[in-house]
N, C-alpha and C positions, 0 to 999 in steps of 0.2 A: 613354799608349795604349788605349781605350775600343774594347771590341769584343763585338760582340753576334752569339749563335747564332741563327738561326730554325730551328726542327723541327717534326716533328709525330710522330715519334717520337725516342724515346731512349734511345742504346745504350750499351755499355760503350767505343767508344771515343770517343765526344763525351763524356763524364763524367771519361774523364781526360785527355781535352784540357782541358779548362774547369779541371781540378784543378792540372793543371803550370802552365799560364798563370798562372793564381791567384797559384802560388808564384813565378813570375818577375814576379810588381808588377803583374801586368795588370789589367784593372778589366773583369772577362769576366760579362757577364748574357746568358741563353737566355731565349728565348720562344718558346711553346707556341702554336701556332696551332691546334690543337685545344681546349685546356684554356683558350686566354686566359689564361695564367700567364705570368709573369717572373718568376725568379730574380733577385735585382740584387745580382749578384756574391755572392751567398750567405745572400741575406734574400729570401723568398718575396713577391709582391704579386701578386694575384687581380683581375681587373678585373669586373666587373659589364660588361658590353658588351652593349646592347638594339639591334634594328633594327626596321624599321618591316615587314621580309619575314622574320619570323619566323615566318608563316606560314606558309612554303614549306618548315620545317623534313620534315613528315610528307610532303612531298610527290616522295618517290624522287631526282631529278637534279634537279629543280630546286631542290632545300635546298642548292647550292654560290651560287644567286647569295643567299642572304642569308648564308652563311661570308665570301664577299668583303667584302660590304657591312662584314660585322662585323670581320675583320679587318683594311680600312682606316681604321675607328675605332678600334682596337687602336694601329695603327701611330701614328695622331697623336696619341697621350697619351702618346709615349717620346721621349726626349731624343736628343740625335745621336750618330753615332758615327766612330769613326774609320774601322772594318773591318766591315761587318756580312756574316758567313756563311751561306750557304742549307746549310743541311745536310741534303742528301739530302731535300728534298722539294719539287722541280721542279715539281713539281703544283699544289701550294698558293702557290707563290708566284709564279708566271706572273703571274696576275693582277692580284698589287698592285705588282708589278716598282718602277713609276715612284714608289710609295709610297717602299718601301725606295731606291732610288736620292739622294731625297729626305731622308733620313735619314744617309748617311754620305758622306764621302769617296769610300771604294772598297768591292766588296764581290768575294767568294768564292762558287764553290758549288762545294761537295762532292760530286761525283755522284753520283747515289743508283747502291749497287754491284748492284742487282738487276737481271733479266732484264726491259728493256724494249724494245718493240718499237724501230726503227726508225723509224716513223709517227711514232711518240710522242715520241721526240726530236724527231724534227726541228719539231714542235710548240713545243718546250721549248727551239728555237733562238735566240728572241731573248733569253731569259736567258744562254744559253751564249757566244753574241756578244759581248753587254755587260761580263759577267762582266771583272774582273782577272784575275781566276786563277780555271781548272778543277783541281782537287784529287781525286786519283785514288785508289783505296786496289788496285784491280788492274792491274797493269800489263800485261795481255793487254788489257783495255777502253781505259787511255790509247790504245796500239797502234793499235787499231780504230775508235777514235772521230773520227766527222767532221762536229762541229762546232765552229765557233769555228777561231779562230786556234791553232795547234800550240804556236808560240811561248809560250803562256800557260796550257799543259799540265802540271802538277807533280803526283809516282807521291810518298804517303806511306803507304806500310802499313800495314795494320789492328796496333796497338800489342799485345802479347802480355804480358799480364798477369804471368800464371803463372810467366812469368822468374823475378819474384822470389823466388816461391814455392821453385822449384827452387833455388835459391843457396840459400834457408835448412833447405834439407832437409839434417838433419845424417847423418853416418854411423852413427851409433848407432843412429838412428830406422829407417833401412833396414834392417840386422842384425837387428831387432826385428820387423819387418815380411817378414823372409825367415818369420823362424821362426812368428809368427801366422798366418802365411797357409798352412804347409804348402809351402813352396817351397825345391828344392833347389839350394844355391847353387853346387853343381858344373855348372850346365846353366846356359844363353843364356837368359835369359828374354825372349819377341818378344811387343811389343806389335803385335797386329791392327789397324790403323784401321777402321771400321765407319762408313763416311761416304759412300759407295756406294749404288748401285741395290740390293734386297733379292739380285737374280739374282748380279750380282758378287758379294755379299760370300759364299754361301753354297756358289759356283764356288770360288769363295779356300778356305775350309774344303774341300772334296774336292777340290781340288788338294795341300792339305798330307798330305792323307790318303793321298795315292802318292806320298808321297816315302819313297825306303831308308829302313826302320827302323831302321838301324844309326845315322841321321842323327837322324831322328826323338825317338830317347832321349838325345838331349843336351840337345833344346830343353824350353820349355815356353812353350804360347802363351798370353796374357792377351787377352781378348775384353770389352770394355766395351760392354752394351748400354745407350748413354748417352739416344737420343732416338728409339726403336723405339716402334712400335704395335704392339698387341699379337700381332696377326699373326706380323707378321716376328719378333718375341720366341721366341712359339711355333715357327716354321721354323726359326730358328738352333738354338733348344735342342735339337728332335728332332734336326734332322744330326748335333748336336756328340755325343749321345745314341750314335751308330751309327758314332762313328770311335773309334779305337785309338790315339790320341796324349797327352800329357801337358798338360793345359788348366786354365786358371782361368776362369772366366767371371762378368763383376762385372754385376750386374742392380740396383743401386741406383743412387742421384744420389750424387756426390761432389763434396766441399768441393774448392775450389783444393789445399788442402794434401795431402789425401788421392790428388787426381787427381796434381801434382807428384812423391809418395812412388812412384805408381806407373810414374812416366816415370824416376825416377831407379832402381828396381830394373832397367829393360830395360836390355837394351845392342841392340837391335835392333828396326825397326819395318817394315813391311810396308805401304804405304799404298796406298789405293785411289782417293783426288780428296782435291784440297784442299779439301773444302767443311768441314770441322771445321780445327782449328786440331791438326792432329795433326802435318801437316809440319814447318812452322816448328818447334816445340815439340820434333820429335825431333830436328832438326838441332840445336838449343840445347844438345840434354840428351846430342849425341856421340856417337848411334846411329846406327851402319850403316843405311844407307835403302835400303828394294829397293822399287819402282813395280810395281806389280802391271800388265799388260796397258797399257802406258802409257795411265794415265790422263792427263786433261784440267786438266793442272795451270797457275796463271796463269806467264802467260812470266815474273814475274821468278828464279824460281828456275832457269831456264836460261840467263839473260842473266847473271846473278851465279856461272853456272858452279859452282854448288854440287856436290856428288858425290855422286851418288844410283845405285844399279844396279839393273837390270832385276829381274825376280824369278828370274828363271830363273837369274842368279848364285847367288841363296842359294841353291838348292839342290845346287850345285856348290862353294859355301863350304867350307873346309877348315878353314882357318886364319886369323890377323891376323896383320900384320905392320907395323913401325914406316912407312912409308911410309905406310899407311894410317890408321893412326892420326895423324900427321900431316894429313890430308886434314879426319878427322873436330874435330880442333883449328878448323882452318881456316871450316868448316859452321858452328861455335860461335860465332868470332867474327864470321863474317858475318851472320849470325839474328841475333846481340847487333846490330850497327850497324843492320841495316834492322829491325827491327821489337819490338825494346823501346820501353818505353813513353817511357823518358827521351830517347832519339834521338828520336822521334817528333815529340815537342812541339816539340824542339829545331831540326827542320828545317820545324816550321812557322815557327817564330819565323823562320827563315831567308828562307823567301818575304816574311813580311813585310815584313823588311828590304828586299829587291830594291824596293819599291814606295816608299821613304822618299829 
């Protein structure tokens, strides 16, 4: 099986998918339409593509004519493939659709998960209509999509590579982390997701500070400023300084190993949105999950009936029980089934086999 992924922007999902497909003995190439670069099953080939329209590169929007010309010449230099996956680059692939079809037996479109207008998606409809399979990383997007035959829609969740790090985090390293961070092992450690608007983040901190004092004494809250700009960082830090509850503020970037350790330290997560990976990671980590102000989360979390509660129930919570522990174990297994990288590529292979 010869597979080509065409992309303009590579991400961790694509890197992981390519790596694992190669481990399954598929010949997998990736082609950058921006850099005119081919990764030929692990060996890089850089093409020197020239065009008579090169003078348009500094002419604003007119440069697209030059790029289309060069991309067509680029595809002329490739061998044929069993499958081509147009990976989240509909805008760049549409003008060269005919060339792509000439190169392969069938083609997929991994639909761009960014917020693209309905009108722009309508422009891409010839691509969606002729694709053999449309792949979505968002179940909400799949459910609302209006282009192409729904029988060809497939859902493949974004694979979460941190799962492996969580599995490899030892109990001994967790115990050392408690001491190094000055955490009280007798307290519940609560991870506070900060992936929504700054206003909602600050509102969450305010609401935590208003909880019954006796309840707060049993908790330590962890806040991680992972991708905040300077203004938002200062706003969160200033707000926390005014509050009288136990918290740990992490301001530095963390490796995957360090992130996994934090999730292992915690037993509870408060979720503001699913814009980060906090929700699937927390489910996998068997945290109790509390959703703050009914966040806009992907439909997969409701369709699969994950066990999650509203933030109001966090305030009223007093004890664990066996039934809840069973539900948390069920969350873990479901999260592994849907978001584990190994499961993701196996599901991708299953989609390919449908067409054989």
